[in-house]
C-alpha positions, 0 to 999 in steps of 0.5 A, spaced: 139 500 418 137 505 423 133 511 420 129 517 423 123 519 419 119 525 420 111 525 418 104 528 418 101 524 424 096 522 419 101 518 416 103 514 422 095 513 423 095 510 416 101 506 417 097 503 423 091 501 419 093 499 412 100 495 415 105 500 410 106 507 408 108 509 401 109 516 398 102 519 398 102 526 394 096 528 398 099 528 405 106 527 404 112 532 407 115 531 400 109 533 395 112 540 394 118 539 393 116 533 388 111 537 384 117 543 384 122 539 381 120 533 378 126 531 373 130 531 380 126 526 383 125 522 377 133 522 377 133 520 384 127 514 383 132 511 377 138 512 381 134 508 387 132 503 381 139 501 379 141 500 386 136 497 390 131 494 385 125 497 382 119 500 387 113 496 388 107 497 383 104 503 384 110 507 387 112 514 384 116 517 390 120 515 395 119 515 403 125 519 405 128 519 412 135 521 416 141 517 417 146 522 419 144 529 422 149 534 423 155 529 422 151 525 428 147 518 427 142 521 432 135 523 431 134 530 428 132 536 433 125 536 433 125 543 436 127 546 429 122 549 425 123 545 418 118 540 420 111 540 418 107 547 418 106 551 424 102 547 429 101 541 425 101 534 429 107 530 427 111 524 428 118 522 429 118 515 427 125 510 428 125 505 424 129 499 422 130 498 414 134 492 411 141 496 408 139 493 402 133 497 401 135 504 403 139 509 398 143 514 402 145 521 399 148 527 402 142 532 403 146 539 402 149 536 395 141 533 393 140 541 392 144 541 387 140 536 383 134 539 385 137 546 382 139 543 376 147 545 377 153 542 376 156 539 383 163 539 383 167 534 388 173 538 389 175 539 396 179 546 395 178 552 392 184 551 387 181 545 385 174 547 385 175 553 381 179 549 376 173 544 376 168 549 374 172 552 369 173 546 365 165 545 366 164 552 364 169 551 357 164 545 355 159 546 349 152 546 351 150 539 349 156 537 353 155 540 360 148 537 361 151 531 361 157 533 365 152 536 370 147 529 370 154 525 371 156 530 377 149 529 381 153 522 382 157 526 388 151 526 392 152 519 394 159 520 397 157 521 404 163 520 407 163 525 413 168 530 411 169 537 413 176 542 411 172 548 412 171 549 405 167 544 403 163 538 407 160 532 405 156 527 410 153 533 415 146 530 413 145 524 410 138 522 408 135 515 406 129 513 401 126 507 400 120 505 397 116 503 402 115 503 410 112 497 414 109 497 420 113 492 423 119 496 421 117 501 426 121 502 433 119 508 436 114 514 435 114 520 438 109 525 437 110 533 436 107 539 434 110 542 429 114 550 430 
């Protein structure tokens, strides 16, 4: 599966020197998010274990990449300011990871998990209002269960946009490890 991962240049150097990269909380772009939302990341790790198997020993968090960017299978626009800290030396790596080692999820829906919120699967306003109303009527102990169950909706990555809701606009990929031999192209850039 062709993917694109955006990392600090020092991670690419580590891959070249060590032959692989695993999440490193000292240099990873996702460290701040992992520290801010540990429950969400732990939930995702548990889902990855169910879907692709356990991580190699010592891995606590996945490596992230892009599968679809703005409804297209293409490299992200590196001119955006969302990649790295301004002036930081970065790389965009085009990689090829076996399909059975990757979990795909909707990036916009992922924010519901990170914010500990219920994620409705409704595709129109009427159904959404009905769904939220039913959720709000649940006893508190049932709300938590329903919320966690709703997070499965992040794995609905089929491209859909009806003006009310959209899925599959930005699809992220997570996997346990990036090996040097999986890198196909390297593009250096400076974060804006």
